[in-house]
N, C-alpha and C positions, 0 to 999 in steps of 0.2 A: 504494501500499499503506499510504504514510504516513497518509493522510487516512481510510482505512479503521480504520487501529488507534486514530487519535484518537477517532473517533465510537464505535467498540466500546468505548474506555475510558470514553467519557462517559455512555453508554448503562449501562455495568456500573454507573459510581458512583452514577447517578440510582437503578438498582436496590437498590443496597446500601445507600443513604442511605433509600430508602423502606421497606424491610424493616426497618431499624433503628428506625425510627420517630422521629417529630420532638418527641415528647412534652416531653423534657427541654429540648431547644432553645427552645421556646416562653415558657419562664419565664426565659430569660436577658436581665434586664434589672434595673436598681436604681431605675428613673425613680420618683420619689416616694415612696422609702425613705429618703431623705438628708434631713439637716437643716444641712448644712455648718456643723458646731460646732467643727471642730477646725482652728488654726491649720497651714497647710500648712508641713511641715518642709523647711528648706533644707539640703541636705548641707553640711557645713562644708568649706571649703578646706583640703586637707592641705598644711601649712607644709613647705617642704622644708629641709634643712640645707645650706648652700651652701659647699663646699669652696674652697680657694684659687685652684684651676684654674677657679671658675666651675661646677662641675657642682652640680646639684641632685640631692641624695639625698632619697629618700622612704621610707617606712616604713611597711609594711601588714602587718596581723596577721589572718590569718582565723580566726574563732573561733565558739565556740556562744554562745548566751544566751537571753534572754527577752525580748519586746517584748509592750508593751500595746496593741494596735491598738483594743481594747474596753475600755471602762472597767471595770476590776475583773478582766479576764481576762488572765493571762499565756500569751503563746504561746510555745512553743519555735521558736526562728529561729536562722540563721547571719548573720554579718555580717562586716564590716572595720573593724578599730578600733572597734567598736561591735557592738550585738546583730543590726542589720538592714540592709543595703546597705553601702555604703561612703563614704568621703570624696570631693570633686570634686577631681581632680587639674587644674591648671592650668599650663600651660607656654606657650612661644613658640618660633617657628621658628626653628630654630639652636641651642637650648638643648641641653647634653649632659644627661642624665638618667639617673639609678641607683635602684634600688629594692634593699630588702630585703623578701622577701615571706615571712613565718613562718607556718610552718601548725602551728595549735593546736587544729584539726579533731578530731584524733584518727583521721582516715583520709587518704588520698591524695587531693590535688585538682591543680588546677593555676589560673594566671591567664593569660588570653589578653588581648592588647589590641588588641581588636576595631576594624578600621579604620586600624591604624597600618603604615606602612612601616617595616621594620626586620629586622636579620638574622633568620634562621629559628631559630636557637639562642635569641633572646630571644623570639620569638613568643608562648610559653606555651600551644602546641596539645598534643595528646594524648602527645607526646613528651616534654616538658618538665615531668613529673610532679614534684611537691613532697610527698614522703614526709610521715607525720604526725611533726610535731618538727622538720622541716627547714627551712632558708630557703634558698630561691632569690634569686641577686643579679643580674639581669638590668641592661644598661646599652646605652645608645645614644644618636645624637644625632638631634632632631626636625628631618625633612627633608622636610616635607610642606606644604602651604597649610593655613592655618587651618581647622578641623573641629571637630564636636562627636563624639567617638569614644568608647567607653566601654571597660570591662573585666569580665570574668565568667570564671567555669571552663570548661576545654574537656577533661574528663577522659573519655576515649572509653569509652561507655556509660552513664555518668553525669551528663552536662551538665545535663539538665533537671532532674534531683534537687538538683544543687547550686545551679543558678541561682534555682530555685522557692523554695527554704529563705532564699535572700535575699543570695547572694554576687553582686553587681554595682554598679558604680558609674561616674560619668561622667568623662571625661577630654575635657578643653577644651585645643585648641591655638588661639593666637592669632597674628595676625600685622597686618601694616601696614593690611592690607584690612578685616580684621573690628574692628578698633577703631574703624572709622567707624561702627560701629552701636551701640546701646546696650551697655554694657560693665560696668554696675557691679553686679557678682555678687551676687545676692540681693535686689536694688532693683530694677533694670529689665532685668537679664539673669538668667533664672530657669531654672533646669534642672526638667523635668518627667519624672521616671521612671515609667512608666505600666506597671501589673501587674495581671492578673487573677488571684484567689485563690479555693480552696474552702477554706472554714472548717467543723469540726466543731460540734456543738452546745456544746461545752465551750470553743470559741475556739481551738483547734488547726488548723494547717494540714493538709488533707486532700490526700495525693498519689494520690488515686483517679484513674486514667488510663483510663476506659472508653471514650473515644472513640477513634477513628483518629488523632487529633491529640495524643492525650496528655490532660493535665488541663487542662479548661476551666473557669474559675472564675466565680461569679457576683457577686462582690464586687471591686471595683477599690480597689487603693492607687496613691496619686502620693507619689511620694516615701518610701514606707512610711508615708503618712499614710491614714487611713480618714475618709470624710466632710469631706474638707478644704476650706478657704476660703484666701483671699488678698487680702489688702488692697495696693493698689498706688498709688503717690504722683507715679507720672510718666503724661505724657500718651501716651508710647509704650513699650511693655514687647517685650523680646525674649525669646520662649519658647524653649526648646531642647528639643523633643519627642523622648523615645527611648522607643520600643516596647521593654520589657525583658520581655514577657510569654514565656512557654513557646510559646504556638501562636496566642493570639487576634490577630487584625487589627482595627484602629482606623480609622475614618473620622473624623478631627477637624473638627469646626466649634463654632459658637456658638449657643445656642438664641434669641438673638435674629436671627439671620442676618446678622450682620455680616461684612464680608470682611476680609482681613489680607493682609499683604506675606509670601510665601514669599522668602526671602534665602538659603536654604541647604538642600543635600540633604545626604545622610549624610557624602560625602567632602570638602565645601567649598561656598563661596558660589556661588551663581548668577551668570552675567555680569550680569543686571538683576534688579529685584525681579519677582515674578511674582503678580498680584492675586488670591486665592482666597477661596471660602468654605468649601471642603472640602477634605480632603487624606488619602489612605489609606495607612498604614505597617503592613508586616507585621512578624513578629518580627526584632528587630535593625536595622531601619530607623531613621533620624532625620530630623528636619527642623528648622529654625530659622525661626519665623515673628515677625513684629513686628505687634504688634497696637496700635491708638490708642484711647484712652478718653478720655472727656469725665467733667467732675467729677461725683461722686456717682452714675454708672452702675454698674449690676450687670448680669453676664451670666454664664452657665454654659458652661464648656467641656466639650462632648458628643461621643460618639462614635455615630454613625448606622450603623443596619445597613445592608450592602450587599451582601447575598449570603446565601449558605446557610454551614453549617459554620462556619469560623472567622472569616467575616465577618459571620455574623449576631450580634444582639443590638444592644441601645439602652442606652447608659450615659452617666448624669451623671458628669464627671470631678472637675469644680473649680469652686466657686462664686469669682467675683472681683468684687471690690467696689472701685471707684475712691474715693479720697478726696474731700472737698468742694473740696479746693485741690489742684492737679496742678502739677508742675514741668514746664516745657516742656523737650521732648528736641530735640536736632538732627534736620534733617530728614534720610531715609535717601537716600544717594548713587543717584542714576540708574545708575551704573556701580558694581558691586559688588566684581567680582573681576578683578585685574591678570594672573590665570593664564589663558592661553589655552586653550579648549576641548580635549578630547583627539582630535586628529585621526589617522587611521589612514594608513599607506602604502600604496601602490596594490598592492604585492606581499605585502602582510599575510598571514600563517599563518591559516587559519580552522579553529577545532576544533569538534565538534560532542558534544552531550552531551544524552541521554536521560535523563529521569525518568519513572519509573513508580509505580504503588501499592505494589510490593512493598518500597519504600524502597531502591532502586537506582539507581545512575548508571552509565549503559552496561552496564546488565544485571550489574552487579558491586556486592556489597556490600563496606564499608570493609575494608581490611587493613593494620594497622600496618606490615607488612613489605613491600608492594608500592608501587611507584611507578607511577602511572597516566599522568602528562604530564611531560615535561621540556621546559622553557621557557628561552629564553636571557633572561639577567637584563637589565632596562631596557628591554625591547622592547614593541612594542605589536602586540597580536593582535586578530582578531575571533572572539568565542565565542558560538556559537549554541546556545540551550537548547530543548529541546522536552520539553513535560510532557505525558505521557501519562495522568496519573492523579492523583486529589485535588489541592487546592491545596498548592503548594510555594513556595519561594523559594529564592534562590541568592545565597550569601555567598562571596567569594574572598579569602584572605588577602593581604596584602602587595601590594595593587594598587587601582587607582581604576578605575572604567569611565563611560562615556558610553552610554546605550541608544541604538542606532541605528533600532531599529525593534522595534514588538510587532504580530506577525501581520501583518508587511510595512507598516504604517503607522508614519508618524513619531511620535515619542512627544509626549504634551502638554508645553507649555512647563515645567511645573512639575517633570516629570522629565527634564528636558533637562541638568541639572548633574551635578557629580562625584558619583557614586555607589559602594557597594561591597556592596551587597545588593539585590536586586531580586525584587518578588513576581511569580509566573507562574502565573496560574490555571489550572485543569485545560483543555486543549486549546488553549493558548497556544504558540506559538514567540517569544523573544525574543533578538535579537540585539546584542551588546554590544561597544562599542570598548575593548578592556582595556589599561591601562597599569601595566606592573609596576614594582616597585620594584628598585632596582639593588645587590641583595645576593646575588654567585653563592655558592653552597653545595653540591657535589655530594652530601653526605651527609645533610643535614638537610631533611627536606620541609615544605613548607606544605600547607594544607588548601582545598579547595573543597566545600561543602555545603549543604544545605537547612538553613535556620535556625529551622525548625520542630523544637524540640530531640527530641521523641520520633522524628520522623524521623532526623535527625543520630545519635542514640543507635543505632538499629535498623540502621545501616550505611549511609545516605544520605550518604556522604562520600567523596572521593578525595582523593589526594595528588600533589602536583606538587613538582618540584626546580627551582630557579632556576640556571641554570649560565652561566659564560663562553661568551658566543656562540661557537660553532664547533666546541664540545666536546660538544654534545648527545649525539653517538652514542658516545661513550667512557663516558658513565655507567652504572652499574649501576642495573637497575631493581628488583633486591630489595635490601631493608635487612637488616643481620644482625638476628639475633633477639633480640640483646641493645640494641636501639639505643634503649630507653626509657632517659631520662635520669634519675638518680636524684641529688638534692642532699642534701647533709648539710652 
């Protein structure tokens, strides 16, 4: 029955796509339109105030503003501590961190720390709402390996709109392993926040979402820069790629065909570098790559078309120009991570999830008051996700996972590292070895969901509680109606 359902879904999807016509999709390219005239903006590092006990205190303000993406045109945007996007937060494993997030937007939002292991009340999901004018003050200890994580709103039903308007930023965790790689922020350690946008003729952001996936833009911003170039001064540069788009998938490579070393997935470093010339990232996924340059070289970071729908479209992203003299960097270590791969015990619990065209998981839409799964804190489990319709991906809060197999086959080397978000094409089954954080709380849930933001907003999300092992059967699977936390 399973295979019948899958092929029925595939045929139905092909029919719907055929009926919808693909005239709009044909034009999805910016190749030949760019002049690479604007220096790539590098988000500022957010300086903390360090208290007597060593806690790093960070201040973030969600605010409205205007941004000049195009000469002489002011676009209405949202940002954090600025008009568009937010600063980069950089911390080290073991740090105690505290935030004051003030909401100056004039409407409710949240800030979620995507990829972070932390207590549920600090997660910034849909229950940790920050009302207009209020300040939210989460705090936790960084207790996970080095990774490129990020932050963005997670307000139920409005995540797509709030992220699209500009609320997002990078959050870098360092440890002893990651410091062996290029680590001079803004020089040879460069964040690349990639987003597609639709603009009106007057230069305003268009929120038209006339596709199954929501808004698909035909212009690309990198770190909020349109038509960007970057000059590099070292012979090896680490790029932290973040797909912060609402729906579009990117297939990253270089126009001169050069290869590069993948050193990290979403949730941490690989065991050893993998040599690639292409990598696909769906919304929410990250990758760290180290690229080698020779003096005077030029190349363009490009996204290649790799399918239909959100995988379709050819885009030039960033021109990179190497200086005539380059500083030599240290060689990339052969052994990158000292953290062993996630292994699953023989008696691990297996949970199954079905994703469909109707933006449902296991035939249910998200309900803020319903708990879908109860998981022992700190455990390791196998999660099996079947996709019966459209392209989806799957993100689990407060967890890292290793892909065990895709359609029964071992994943490629570049997908073998620690992840928290995985792309699942229509008709595919993915099995994950999931390692959960050790933060039991029987009252406040974490989320799992599709990170195509329209799908998430439409209800493709579930909730799980992490509880003290052995207490799973004692937990209420209904939350009180007033569980939405309001901060003043």
